[in-house]
PDB file of N, CA, C and O in Angstrom, chain B, residues numbered from 101:
ATOM      1  N   MET B 101       0.826  -1.197   0.000  1.00  0.00           N
ATOM      2  CA  MET B 101       0.000   0.000   0.000  1.00  0.00           C
ATOM      3  C   MET B 101       0.865   1.253   0.000  1.00  0.00           C
ATOM      4  O   MET B 101       0.536   2.227  -0.677  1.00  0.00           O
ATOM      5  N   ARG B 102       1.941   1.246   0.731  1.00  0.00           N
ATOM      6  CA  ARG B 102       2.793   2.422   0.828  1.00  0.00           C
ATOM      7  C   ARG B 102       3.442   2.735  -0.516  1.00  0.00           C
ATOM      8  O   ARG B 102       3.570   3.900  -0.895  1.00  0.00           O
ATOM      9  N   VAL B 103       3.848   1.699  -1.227  1.00  0.00           N
ATOM     10  CA  VAL B 103       4.465   1.898  -2.541  1.00  0.00           C
ATOM     11  C   VAL B 103       3.462   2.521  -3.504  1.00  0.00           C
ATOM     12  O   VAL B 103       3.818   3.416  -4.270  1.00  0.00           O
ATOM     13  N   LEU B 104       2.241   2.070  -3.477  1.00  0.00           N
ATOM     14  CA  LEU B 104       1.201   2.619  -4.340  1.00  0.00           C
ATOM     15  C   LEU B 104       0.959   4.094  -4.030  1.00  0.00           C
ATOM     16  O   LEU B 104       0.762   4.891  -4.947  1.00  0.00           O
ATOM     17  N   ALA B 105       0.972   4.458  -2.776  1.00  0.00           N
ATOM     18  CA  ALA B 105       0.795   5.856  -2.386  1.00  0.00           C
ATOM     19  C   ALA B 105       1.955   6.705  -2.886  1.00  0.00           C
ATOM     20  O   ALA B 105       1.748   7.832  -3.335  1.00  0.00           O
ATOM     21  N   ILE B 106       3.166   6.180  -2.814  1.00  0.00           N
ATOM     22  CA  ILE B 106       4.341   6.920  -3.289  1.00  0.00           C
ATOM     23  C   ILE B 106       4.272   7.098  -4.809  1.00  0.00           C
ATOM     24  O   ILE B 106       4.533   8.187  -5.320  1.00  0.00           O
ATOM     25  N   VAL B 107       3.924   6.040  -5.521  1.00  0.00           N
ATOM     26  CA  VAL B 107       3.802   6.112  -6.976  1.00  0.00           C
ATOM     27  C   VAL B 107       2.718   7.122  -7.360  1.00  0.00           C
ATOM     28  O   VAL B 107       2.906   7.901  -8.294  1.00  0.00           O
ATOM     29  N   GLY B 108       1.614   7.116  -6.667  1.00  0.00           N
ATOM     30  CA  GLY B 108       0.536   8.076  -6.923  1.00  0.00           C
ATOM     31  C   GLY B 108       0.976   9.505  -6.680  1.00  0.00           C
ATOM     32  O   GLY B 108       0.664  10.397  -7.469  1.00  0.00           O
ATOM     33  N   ALA B 109       1.704   9.731  -5.586  1.00  0.00           N
ATOM     34  CA  ALA B 109       2.189  11.073  -5.276  1.00  0.00           C
ATOM     35  C   ALA B 109       3.170  11.566  -6.332  1.00  0.00           C
ATOM     36  O   ALA B 109       3.124  12.730  -6.729  1.00  0.00           O
ATOM     37  N   VAL B 110       4.052  10.691  -6.785  1.00  0.00           N
ATOM     38  CA  VAL B 110       5.008  11.059  -7.836  1.00  0.00           C
ATOM     39  C   VAL B 110       4.271  11.400  -9.127  1.00  0.00           C
ATOM     40  O   VAL B 110       4.646  12.347  -9.818  1.00  0.00           O
ATOM     41  N   ALA B 111       3.242  10.653  -9.455  1.00  0.00           N
ATOM     42  CA  ALA B 111       2.463  10.909 -10.670  1.00  0.00           C
ATOM     43  C   ALA B 111       1.758  12.264 -10.589  1.00  0.00           C
ATOM     44  O   ALA B 111       1.720  13.003 -11.573  1.00  0.00           O
ATOM     45  N   VAL B 112       1.209  12.585  -9.442  1.00  0.00           N
ATOM     46  CA  VAL B 112       0.517  13.868  -9.269  1.00  0.00           C
ATOM     47  C   VAL B 112       1.512  15.020  -9.377  1.00  0.00           C
ATOM     48  O   VAL B 112       1.247  16.009 -10.060  1.00  0.00           O
ATOM     49  N   ILE B 113       2.642  14.896  -8.714  1.00  0.00           N
ATOM     50  CA  ILE B 113       3.661  15.943  -8.773  1.00  0.00           C
ATOM     51  C   ILE B 113       4.181  16.091 -10.203  1.00  0.00           C
ATOM     52  O   ILE B 113       4.369  17.208 -10.685  1.00  0.00           O
ATOM     53  N   GLY B 114       4.413  14.971 -10.876  1.00  0.00           N
ATOM     54  CA  GLY B 114       4.852  15.008 -12.270  1.00  0.00           C
ATOM     55  C   GLY B 114       3.826  15.686 -13.169  1.00  0.00           C
ATOM     56  O   GLY B 114       4.193  16.414 -14.092  1.00  0.00           O
ATOM     57  N   GLY B 115       2.565  15.455 -12.908  1.00  0.00           N
ATOM     58  CA  GLY B 115       1.499  16.107 -13.671  1.00  0.00           C
ATOM     59  C   GLY B 115       1.503  17.613 -13.491  1.00  0.00           C
ATOM     60  O   GLY B 115       1.312  18.357 -14.452  1.00  0.00           O
ATOM     61  N   PHE B 116       1.722  18.070 -12.254  1.00  0.00           N
ATOM     62  CA  PHE B 116       1.799  19.513 -12.006  1.00  0.00           C
ATOM     63  C   PHE B 116       2.989  20.137 -12.719  1.00  0.00           C
ATOM     64  O   PHE B 116       2.877  21.222 -13.291  1.00  0.00           O
ATOM     65  N   VAL B 117       4.123  19.458 -12.687  1.00  0.00           N
ATOM     66  CA  VAL B 117       5.322  19.968 -13.362  1.00  0.00           C
ATOM     67  C   VAL B 117       5.083  20.018 -14.873  1.00  0.00           C
ATOM     68  O   VAL B 117       5.409  21.010 -15.526  1.00  0.00           O
ATOM     69  N   MET B 118       4.520  18.958 -15.415  1.00  0.00           N
ATOM     70  CA  MET B 118       4.252  18.896 -16.850  1.00  0.00           C
ATOM     71  C   MET B 118       3.295  20.012 -17.265  1.00  0.00           C
ATOM     72  O   MET B 118       3.506  20.661 -18.289  1.00  0.00           O
ATOM     73  N   ASN B 119       2.250  20.235 -16.477  1.00  0.00           N
ATOM     74  CA  ASN B 119       1.307  21.312 -16.777  1.00  0.00           C
ATOM     75  C   ASN B 119       1.976  22.676 -16.712  1.00  0.00           C
ATOM     76  O   ASN B 119       1.684  23.549 -17.530  1.00  0.00           O
ATOM     77  N   GLY B 120       2.864  22.868 -15.756  1.00  0.00           N
ATOM     78  CA  GLY B 120       3.575  24.137 -15.638  1.00  0.00           C
ATOM     79  C   GLY B 120       4.445  24.402 -16.853  1.00  0.00           C
ATOM     80  O   GLY B 120       4.458  25.516 -17.377  1.00  0.00           O
ATOM     81  N   PHE B 121       5.173  23.390 -17.305  1.00  0.00           N
ATOM     82  CA  PHE B 121       6.013  23.537 -18.488  1.00  0.00           C
ATOM     83  C   PHE B 121       5.148  23.754 -19.732  1.00  0.00           C
ATOM     84  O   PHE B 121       5.490  24.571 -20.587  1.00  0.00           O
ATOM     85  N   ALA B 122       4.034  23.029 -19.837  1.00  0.00           N
ATOM     86  CA  ALA B 122       3.144  23.171 -20.993  1.00  0.00           C
ATOM     87  C   ALA B 122       2.526  24.566 -21.026  1.00  0.00           C
ATOM     88  O   ALA B 122       2.321  25.120 -22.106  1.00  0.00           O
ATOM     89  N   GLN B 123       2.231  25.132 -19.888  1.00  0.00           N
ATOM     90  CA  GLN B 123       1.632  26.467 -19.850  1.00  0.00           C
ATOM     91  C   GLN B 123       2.581  27.504 -20.451  1.00  0.00           C
ATOM     92  O   GLN B 123       2.134  28.465 -21.076  1.00  0.00           O
ATOM     93  N   GLY B 124       3.874  27.315 -20.268  1.00  0.00           N
ATOM     94  CA  GLY B 124       4.846  28.210 -20.886  1.00  0.00           C
ATOM     95  C   GLY B 124       4.744  28.206 -22.400  1.00  0.00           C
ATOM     96  O   GLY B 124       4.893  29.248 -23.038  1.00  0.00           O
ATOM     97  N   TRP B 125       4.489  27.034 -22.981  1.00  0.00           N
ATOM     98  CA  TRP B 125       4.316  26.938 -24.429  1.00  0.00           C
ATOM     99  C   TRP B 125       2.989  27.551 -24.858  1.00  0.00           C
ATOM    100  O   TRP B 125       2.918  28.209 -25.896  1.00  0.00           O
ATOM    101  N   VAL B 126       1.937  27.341 -24.071  1.00  0.00           N
ATOM    102  CA  VAL B 126       0.621  27.912 -24.392  1.00  0.00           C
ATOM    103  C   VAL B 126       0.712  29.437 -24.376  1.00  0.00           C
ATOM    104  O   VAL B 126       0.117  30.099 -25.226  1.00  0.00           O
ATOM    105  N   ASP B 127       1.444  29.993 -23.426  1.00  0.00           N
ATOM    106  CA  ASP B 127       1.620  31.444 -23.348  1.00  0.00           C
ATOM    107  C   ASP B 127       2.351  31.996 -24.567  1.00  0.00           C
ATOM    108  O   ASP B 127       2.283  33.195 -24.840  1.00  0.00           O
ATOM    109  N   ARG B 128       3.039  31.143 -25.291  1.00  0.00           N
ATOM    110  CA  ARG B 128       3.780  31.556 -26.486  1.00  0.00           C
ATOM    111  C   ARG B 128       3.058  31.187 -27.772  1.00  0.00           C
ATOM    112  O   ARG B 128       3.673  31.107 -28.835  1.00  0.00           O
ATOM    113  N   GLY B 129       1.747  30.962 -27.675  1.00  0.00           N
ATOM    114  CA  GLY B 129       0.916  30.779 -28.864  1.00  0.00           C
ATOM    115  C   GLY B 129       0.656  29.348 -29.294  1.00  0.00           C
ATOM    116  O   GLY B 129       0.035  29.141 -30.336  1.00  0.00           O
ATOM    117  N   CYS B 130       1.099  28.359 -28.549  1.00  0.00           N
ATOM    118  CA  CYS B 130       0.881  26.956 -28.915  1.00  0.00           C
ATOM    119  C   CYS B 130      -0.449  26.461 -28.348  1.00  0.00           C
ATOM    120  O   CYS B 130      -0.934  26.973 -27.338  1.00  0.00           O
ATOM    121  N   GLU B 131      -1.030  25.461 -29.008  1.00  0.00           N
ATOM    122  CA  GLU B 131      -2.241  24.829 -28.478  1.00  0.00           C
ATOM    123  C   GLU B 131      -1.867  23.899 -27.331  1.00  0.00           C
ATOM    124  O   GLU B 131      -0.717  23.472 -27.233  1.00  0.00           O
ATOM    125  N   ARG B 132      -2.824  23.580 -26.463  1.00  0.00           N
ATOM    126  CA  ARG B 132      -2.545  22.801 -25.255  1.00  0.00           C
ATOM    127  C   ARG B 132      -1.944  21.425 -25.582  1.00  0.00           C
ATOM    128  O   ARG B 132      -0.926  21.054 -24.996  1.00  0.00           O
ATOM    129  N   GLY B 133      -2.543  20.670 -26.493  1.00  0.00           N
ATOM    130  CA  GLY B 133      -2.004  19.355 -26.856  1.00  0.00           C
ATOM    131  C   GLY B 133      -0.628  19.454 -27.473  1.00  0.00           C
ATOM    132  O   GLY B 133       0.258  18.648 -27.189  1.00  0.00           O
ATOM    133  N   GLN B 134      -0.459  20.451 -28.318  1.00  0.00           N
ATOM    134  CA  GLN B 134       0.833  20.700 -28.938  1.00  0.00           C
ATOM    135  C   GLN B 134       1.869  21.064 -27.869  1.00  0.00           C
ATOM    136  O   GLN B 134       3.031  20.673 -27.970  1.00  0.00           O
ATOM    137  N   ALA B 135       1.449  21.804 -26.857  1.00  0.00           N
ATOM    138  CA  ALA B 135       2.343  22.202 -25.777  1.00  0.00           C
ATOM    139  C   ALA B 135       2.882  20.989 -25.023  1.00  0.00           C
ATOM    140  O   ALA B 135       4.065  20.953 -24.683  1.00  0.00           O
ATOM    141  N   PHE B 136       2.036  19.996 -24.757  1.00  0.00           N
ATOM    142  CA  PHE B 136       2.503  18.789 -24.069  1.00  0.00           C
ATOM    143  C   PHE B 136       3.519  18.032 -24.923  1.00  0.00           C
ATOM    144  O   PHE B 136       4.513  17.521 -24.405  1.00  0.00           O
ATOM    145  N   ALA B 137       3.267  17.961 -26.237  1.00  0.00           N
ATOM    146  CA  ALA B 137       4.225  17.306 -27.131  1.00  0.00           C
ATOM    147  C   ALA B 137       5.550  18.071 -27.153  1.00  0.00           C
ATOM    148  O   ALA B 137       6.617  17.458 -27.183  1.00  0.00           O
ATOM    149  N   LEU B 138       5.489  19.395 -27.137  1.00  0.00           N
ATOM    150  CA  LEU B 138       6.709  20.196 -27.140  1.00  0.00           C
ATOM    151  C   LEU B 138       7.486  20.054 -25.830  1.00  0.00           C
ATOM    152  O   LEU B 138       8.716  20.111 -25.833  1.00  0.00           O
ATOM    153  N   VAL B 139       6.788  19.871 -24.725  1.00  0.00           N
ATOM    154  CA  VAL B 139       7.479  19.617 -23.457  1.00  0.00           C
ATOM    155  C   VAL B 139       8.261  18.313 -23.554  1.00  0.00           C
ATOM    156  O   VAL B 139       9.397  18.233 -23.087  1.00  0.00           O
ATOM    157  N   LEU B 140       7.662  17.296 -24.157  1.00  0.00           N
ATOM    158  CA  LEU B 140       8.343  16.012 -24.282  1.00  0.00           C
ATOM    159  C   LEU B 140       9.526  16.079 -25.240  1.00  0.00           C
ATOM    160  O   LEU B 140      10.533  15.406 -25.019  1.00  0.00           O
ATOM    161  N   THR B 141       9.424  16.882 -26.302  1.00  0.00           N
ATOM    162  CA  THR B 141      10.496  16.929 -27.297  1.00  0.00           C
ATOM    163  C   THR B 141      11.525  18.021 -27.036  1.00  0.00           C
ATOM    164  O   THR B 141      12.700  17.849 -27.359  1.00  0.00           O
ATOM    165  N   HIS B 142      11.096  19.152 -26.451  1.00  0.00           N
ATOM    166  CA  HIS B 142      11.994  20.291 -26.267  1.00  0.00           C
ATOM    167  C   HIS B 142      12.180  20.714 -24.816  1.00  0.00           C
ATOM    168  O   HIS B 142      13.057  21.525 -24.518  1.00  0.00           O
ATOM    169  N   GLY B 143      11.368  20.176 -23.910  1.00  0.00           N
ATOM    170  CA  GLY B 143      11.446  20.610 -22.522  1.00  0.00           C
ATOM    171  C   GLY B 143      10.772  21.968 -22.358  1.00  0.00           C
ATOM    172  O   GLY B 143       9.826  22.294 -23.074  1.00  0.00           O
ATOM    173  N   ARG B 144      11.264  22.741 -21.421  1.00  0.00           N
ATOM    174  CA  ARG B 144      10.717  24.075 -21.191  1.00  0.00           C
ATOM    175  C   ARG B 144      11.004  24.988 -22.365  1.00  0.00           C
ATOM    176  O   ARG B 144      12.031  24.841 -23.028  1.00  0.00           O
ATOM    177  N   ALA B 145      10.113  25.926 -22.631  1.00  0.00           N
ATOM    178  CA  ALA B 145      10.299  26.873 -23.725  1.00  0.00           C
ATOM    179  C   ALA B 145      11.408  27.860 -23.369  1.00  0.00           C
ATOM    180  O   ALA B 145      11.357  28.510 -22.325  1.00  0.00           O
ATOM    181  N   ASP B 146      12.406  27.967 -24.238  1.00  0.00           N
ATOM    182  CA  ASP B 146      13.442  28.973 -24.079  1.00  0.00           C
ATOM    183  C   ASP B 146      12.881  30.319 -24.522  1.00  0.00           C
ATOM    184  O   ASP B 146      11.783  30.385 -25.074  1.00  0.00           O
ATOM    185  N   SER B 147      13.623  31.380 -24.286  1.00  0.00           N
ATOM    186  CA  SER B 147      13.133  32.722 -24.600  1.00  0.00           C
ATOM    187  C   SER B 147      12.960  32.944 -26.099  1.00  0.00           C
ATOM    188  O   SER B 147      12.277  33.889 -26.495  1.00  0.00           O
ATOM    189  N   PHE B 148      13.550  32.112 -26.936  1.00  0.00           N
ATOM    190  CA  PHE B 148      13.450  32.277 -28.382  1.00  0.00           C
ATOM    191  C   PHE B 148      12.570  31.222 -29.043  1.00  0.00           C
ATOM    192  O   PHE B 148      12.531  31.149 -30.271  1.00  0.00           O
ATOM    193  N   GLN B 149      11.858  30.396 -28.259  1.00  0.00           N
ATOM    194  CA  GLN B 149      11.001  29.350 -28.804  1.00  0.00           C
ATOM    195  C   GLN B 149       9.537  29.669 -28.542  1.00  0.00           C
ATOM    196  O   GLN B 149       9.199  30.279 -27.528  1.00  0.00           O
ATOM    197  N   GLY B 150       8.675  29.256 -29.452  1.00  0.00           N
ATOM    198  CA  GLY B 150       7.244  29.462 -29.310  1.00  0.00           C
ATOM    199  C   GLY B 150       6.521  28.910 -30.516  1.00  0.00           C
ATOM    200  O   GLY B 150       7.051  28.048 -31.218  1.00  0.00           O
ATOM    201  N   CYS B 151       5.309  29.399 -30.769  1.00  0.00           N
ATOM    202  CA  CYS B 151       4.525  28.982 -31.920  1.00  0.00           C
ATOM    203  C   CYS B 151       4.025  30.216 -32.646  1.00  0.00           C
ATOM    204  O   CYS B 151       3.695  31.227 -32.026  1.00  0.00           O
ATOM    205  N   ARG B 152       3.971  30.122 -33.964  1.00  0.00           N
ATOM    206  CA  ARG B 152       3.410  31.196 -34.773  1.00  0.00           C
ATOM    207  C   ARG B 152       2.197  30.659 -35.491  1.00  0.00           C
ATOM    208  O   ARG B 152       2.123  29.472 -35.807  1.00  0.00           O
ATOM    209  N   GLU B 153       1.255  31.528 -35.747  1.00  0.00           N
ATOM    210  CA  GLU B 153       0.003  31.131 -36.392  1.00  0.00           C
ATOM    211  C   GLU B 153       0.229  30.939 -37.888  1.00  0.00           C
ATOM    212  O   GLU B 153       0.816  31.793 -38.553  1.00  0.00           O
ATOM    213  N   THR B 154      -0.240  29.816 -38.404  1.00  0.00           N
ATOM    214  CA  THR B 154      -0.213  29.533 -39.837  1.00  0.00           C
ATOM    215  C   THR B 154      -1.627  29.173 -40.271  1.00  0.00           C
ATOM    216  O   THR B 154      -2.532  29.104 -39.439  1.00  0.00           O
ATOM    217  N   SER B 155      -1.823  28.945 -41.548  1.00  0.00           N
ATOM    218  CA  SER B 155      -3.154  28.570 -42.042  1.00  0.00           C
ATOM    219  C   SER B 155      -3.581  27.195 -41.526  1.00  0.00           C
ATOM    220  O   SER B 155      -4.774  26.892 -41.488  1.00  0.00           O
ATOM    221  N   ASP B 156      -2.615  26.361 -41.130  1.00  0.00           N
ATOM    222  CA  ASP B 156      -2.915  25.036 -40.583  1.00  0.00           C
ATOM    223  C   ASP B 156      -2.964  25.023 -39.062  1.00  0.00           C
ATOM    224  O   ASP B 156      -3.125  23.958 -38.467  1.00  0.00           O
ATOM    225  N   GLY B 157      -2.830  26.168 -38.424  1.00  0.00           N
ATOM    226  CA  GLY B 157      -2.818  26.261 -36.975  1.00  0.00           C
ATOM    227  C   GLY B 157      -1.431  26.643 -36.490  1.00  0.00           C
ATOM    228  O   GLY B 157      -0.538  26.883 -37.303  1.00  0.00           O
ATOM    229  N   PRO B 158      -1.234  26.704 -35.180  1.00  0.00           N
ATOM    230  CA  PRO B 158       0.058  27.094 -34.631  1.00  0.00           C
ATOM    231  C   PRO B 158       1.171  26.131 -35.038  1.00  0.00           C
ATOM    232  O   PRO B 158       0.968  24.919 -35.106  1.00  0.00           O
ATOM    233  N   GLU B 159       2.324  26.681 -35.300  1.00  0.00           N
ATOM    234  CA  GLU B 159       3.472  25.882 -35.724  1.00  0.00           C
ATOM    235  C   GLU B 159       4.689  26.301 -34.897  1.00  0.00           C
ATOM    236  O   GLU B 159       4.903  27.489 -34.660  1.00  0.00           O
ATOM    237  N   PHE B 160       5.486  25.319 -34.460  1.00  0.00           N
ATOM    238  CA  PHE B 160       6.687  25.578 -33.661  1.00  0.00           C
ATOM    239  C   PHE B 160       7.666  26.459 -34.433  1.00  0.00           C
ATOM    240  O   PHE B 160       7.864  26.283 -35.636  1.00  0.00           O
ATOM    241  N   THR B 161       8.270  27.401 -33.727  1.00  0.00           N
ATOM    242  CA  THR B 161       9.336  28.209 -34.300  1.00  0.00           C
ATOM    243  C   THR B 161      10.415  28.435 -33.248  1.00  0.00           C
ATOM    244  O   THR B 161      10.120  28.549 -32.058  1.00  0.00           O
ATOM    245  N   ASP B 162      11.657  28.498 -33.692  1.00  0.00           N
ATOM    246  CA  ASP B 162      12.736  28.789 -32.753  1.00  0.00           C
ATOM    247  C   ASP B 162      13.254  30.210 -32.953  1.00  0.00           C
ATOM    248  O   ASP B 162      14.377  30.540 -32.573  1.00  0.00           O
ATOM    249  N   SER B 163      12.407  31.043 -33.559  1.00  0.00           N
ATOM    250  CA  SER B 163      12.717  32.469 -33.671  1.00  0.00           C
ATOM    251  C   SER B 163      11.534  33.277 -33.171  1.00  0.00           C
ATOM    252  O   SER B 163      11.010  34.140 -33.876  1.00  0.00           O
ATOM    253  N   TRP B 164      11.124  32.989 -31.958  1.00  0.00           N
ATOM    254  CA  TRP B 164       9.957  33.654 -31.338  1.00  0.00           C
ATOM    255  C   TRP B 164      10.444  34.815 -30.513  1.00  0.00           C
ATOM    256  O   TRP B 164      11.507  34.638 -29.918  1.00  0.00           O
ATOM    257  N   PRO B 165       9.862  35.928 -30.387  1.00  0.00           N
ATOM    258  CA  PRO B 165       8.738  36.374 -31.213  1.00  0.00           C
ATOM    259  C   PRO B 165       9.211  36.714 -32.605  1.00  0.00           C
ATOM    260  O   PRO B 165      10.291  37.275 -32.789  1.00  0.00           O
ATOM    261  N   TYR B 166       8.428  36.384 -33.546  1.00  0.00           N
ATOM    262  CA  TYR B 166       8.785  36.503 -34.952  1.00  0.00           C
ATOM    263  C   TYR B 166       8.588  37.891 -35.485  1.00  0.00           C
ATOM    264  O   TYR B 166       8.849  38.143 -36.662  1.00  0.00           O
TER     265      TYR B 166
END
């Protein structure tokens, strides 16, 4: 039981961290689902990374703000 509680606590904390990092991408013009994918591939958004609007929706750019 104790191990399950620890695993659950780690999952909850990890979820909060992931949401915090994803929010940084959302603040830079990315969609929420796209933001989670960018956290997995790029980590936290650097000051020069974000998303720009295209006809197909937001697209990752490493020259933000454009």
